N, C-alpha and C positions, 0 to 999 in steps of 0.2 A: 273082385270087381272083373267084369271082362275088358280086354283092353279090342279094339278094330281098327282096323285098314280099310279105308275107302281108294278103290283101283278104278282107273278107265284109261281102255284101250292099252291093258296091262301095262302102268304106270301108275306108282301111288300118287294119288292125287290131293290127299290128307290122312295126314296122323299125329296123335289120333284122333278115331271117328267116332262119335257114339250116334245112339238111335236115337237121341234128342237133336243132334246134327243131322243125321238124315231126317226127319221127321219136321225140323226146318226148312232144310232147303229142299224138300218136297212138297211143302203145304197145299197144292192142288192136289193131294192123292190123299184119302180118306184110310189110315192106318188103325189097326185095331187097337185098343188100350191094350198094355200092359208090354211085358217085353214078348219083342218078335224072336220065333227064332231062327237059327241061324240062317237055315235052307231060305228063307223068306229074305232075308235081310243080302245075303248072296247074289238074289236076281239084280239087287241094285249094285252092284260091285262093291258090296259091304263084307269086310270077311274077318273071323275071328285073328287074334295073333296069340301064341301061343306065348305065355310069361316065362322068363326065363332070370336065372337069376348071372349077374357078373361074376367072370371067373376072381381065384381071389385077390387082393390084392393090400397093399398098405392103406388100409383108413385115414393115418395120421399125413401123410402124402399123396394121396392120389386118390382123385373122386371117380366116380360109374358114372359116365354120361350115356343117357339112352339113344343111340342112334336108330336109322331108320331099318324098318320091317324087312328080313331079305325071305323067299320063298324058297322052302326045300322040301322035298316032296311033296307037293302040293301044298303044304301047311307053310301059313308066316310065322315068322317068329320073332320075338324083341330080339335086339342086339343091343352090345352096349362096348364103350370105348373106355379106355382109363385114359386121366388127363392128371396131370401135375397140377396138384396147386399152387396157388403164388404165397407166397409169405405170409401175408394175412390172411385166408383162407385155412391156413396150417395153425395158425394163434388161435385164430375163433375155435376150430376144429379141438384144440388143444384143450382150450378152456370148456368147452362144451362137456367134453370126455371127464374131464376133474368135476365139473359140475354134475354129470349122470353120475359119478361113482360117488361123490359125496353123500348125494339124497340115497343112495344106496344104504354104503354105510350108516346115513341117520336113522333109514327105516330099518337095518338090522338091529342098532341098538335097541329102538322104540319096540318091535316085534319082542325082543328078547324080554323086555321091562315089562310088554303087555301080558306075555305066557306067566305072571305072576300076579296078573289082575292092575298094575298100575295104567297110568293112561297114555305114560312114555317112560323116554330114559330120564328127561327131568325130573317128572314128580315122584321115581323112584330114588334118584339121588337125595330130593329133599329130605329122605328120612334119616340120610345121615346124621348118626348124635342124635337119635331123639329115646325115649326114655322105656320103648318095648324093642327087645334086645334083637328080636326077627326081623323088623321092620330097619332099623337100624343096621343090623349085620347085611342087608339086602341091600340097602340104603349107599352104604359103606363101596361095599364089594362094585354096586352101579358106576357109580363116582368115580371110581380107580377105574373099571375097564374103559369106561367112558374116554378118560382122560388117556388111557394106554392105545385106545383103540386111536383115536384123531393123533397121538404123537406118529403112532406109523404109518399112518395115511400122510399126512404131511411131509414125514420123513422121506418119503417113497415120491410124491410131487417135489422136493426139495432135489433128490437124486435127478429125477427126470431134467426138472429144469436145469439144471448145472451141468448134463449130460454125462453121469455117472450111469444111468439107466437108461432103459426106452420107458416113456408113459405107458404104463398097462392100457389097451385098449377100452378095457369094459373094469365091472363091479368083479366079475367071476375070475378074473385075472388077478385082484386084488384082493380078494374074499382068502384065500389061505393063508393068508402074510398076517391076518387080522390076530389079534388074539382072542384068545378063545370064549366064548361066554355059556358059562354052566354055574347054576345056581351055587352057592355056597350053603355048607353046613353054619351052623353056631359057632360062631372060633375062627372061621375062614374067611377073612380078607388081605 
């Protein structure tokens, strides 16, 4: 998606500004259909803004707020400010991180089970204790690894909640701590 700024008399009049805004603000002009080239919109004071990323910051305590674009080397660039979050924002962010990690862990378990044709981890676990040795072994393994995985994850969350450790920012930071998943051979569980 392209970002634009509307500039009149060397002053920013509106940001962000879109080609839809340009058409709406100039209803007496018959613009051609489709996306207008930057050279055309520049004649109307509309300039592209180079999309940038905020500098690194603590996503659990700060938020990046988009600022007013700045002109440098004849190009408009997106700017960012880092703002400390309020306590309710911090708690909401942590809850969101936990939810995101939990969904990724569930997907990891489900994908593992699917690699052997099960619908998901729950359906694989349902085979634990059945009369067919192969499925019983795989089902018991899945049941145990599912329990071990959630035990580790909830332990990480508990340690973070009690201040023993920092809450990981994302699933990638948690994944190395989770129990390995490798299909057992008959008799391994």
